[in-house]
C-alpha positions, 0 to 999 in steps of 0.5 A, spaced: 231 515 689 236 510 686 231 505 683 233 498 680 230 501 673 235 507 674 241 503 676 240 498 670 239 504 665 245 507 668 249 501 668 247 499 661 248 506 658 255 506 661 257 499 658 254 501 651 258 507 651 252 512 651 253 519 652 251 523 659 245 526 656 242 519 654 243 517 661 240 523 663 234 521 659 234 514 661 233 517 668 227 520 666 229 527 667 224 530 662 216 531 662 216 527 655 219 520 656 219 514 652 222 507 652 228 506 648 223 501 644 218 506 643 223 512 641 225 507 635 218 506 633 216 513 633 222 515 629 226 513 623 233 510 624 236 517 622 231 521 626 233 516 632 241 517 631 240 525 631 235 526 637 237 520 641 244 519 640 246 526 638 248 525 631 249 530 626 246 529 619 250 531 613 250 538 611 245 541 606 241 534 606 235 537 609 229 539 605 228 544 611 233 548 609 229 550 603 223 552 607 221 559 607 213 559 609 210 562 615 209 557 620 213 553 626 218 548 626 216 543 632 221 537 635 220 531 631 220 527 637 215 530 642 212 536 637 213 541 642 214 548 638 221 550 638 222 556 632 218 561 629 219 561 621 220 568 622 227 567 625 230 562 620 235 565 616 240 562 611 247 561 615 250 558 609 252 552 613 247 547 610 243 546 616 236 550 618 238 556 622 235 560 627 237 567 630 232 565 636 228 559 639 221 560 642 220 562 649 221 556 654 222 551 648 229 549 648 235 548 653 242 548 652 248 544 655 256 544 654 258 539 649 265 537 649 268 534 643 273 534 637 272 542 636 273 544 643 267 546 647 260 547 644 253 549 646 248 543 645 241 545 644 235 540 646 228 540 646 226 542 653 220 537 653 223 530 651 231 532 651 232 530 644 238 533 641 237 538 636 244 541 634 248 547 637 248 554 638 253 559 636 255 566 637 256 568 630 249 569 628 245 576 625 242 581 629 238 582 634 241 576 638 247 574 635 246 567 636 245 562 630 241 556 632 244 551 627 239 545 628 239 538 624 233 538 620 231 531 622 230 533 629 224 538 626 218 538 623 215 544 620 207 546 621 204 551 616 201 557 620 
C-alpha cells in the first residue's frame, strides 16, 4: 500500500540521490527499522555512512582485522549475530573477512558499480550494508565475505 509517508520517503530519496537499497530501507522492508534521525543518533557518523549509505571504510583501518579471539561478530546497527570468529581469516585485503555467515544472518543483492557487478551483503534484520562477498575465499565454501569493520561489533564467547 502506497502511503503518504512512503511516497514522501521515495520522492525525498530520489531527489537526494539515495541508492535503491536506501529507498527500500525507508519503506520499512526489514524487521528492525528506525527513522533516519534515530539511525544517526545510534551510530557514529562513519558507521552511518557505511551501514546506511553503503560507503566503504579505508582498507587496513579496522581494529577488527586484528581480532582473533573466540566470539561472534554482530551487526553494529541492530546487534544481530552475523559471523562466528571461527570463520574469520586474513584475506590480505585490509578488511575483516569470513568464509561463511551464521545461518539466516545476512542477505545479498546485485550491486553494479565502477568495478562491474558485485554482490552486496547486508544484515537481514535491519538492512545495514556490511560489505561484499566474492568467490575467491578459502575452503570449505570458497567465499570471501569482505566486511567493513565499522559495520560490525565483536562480542567475546
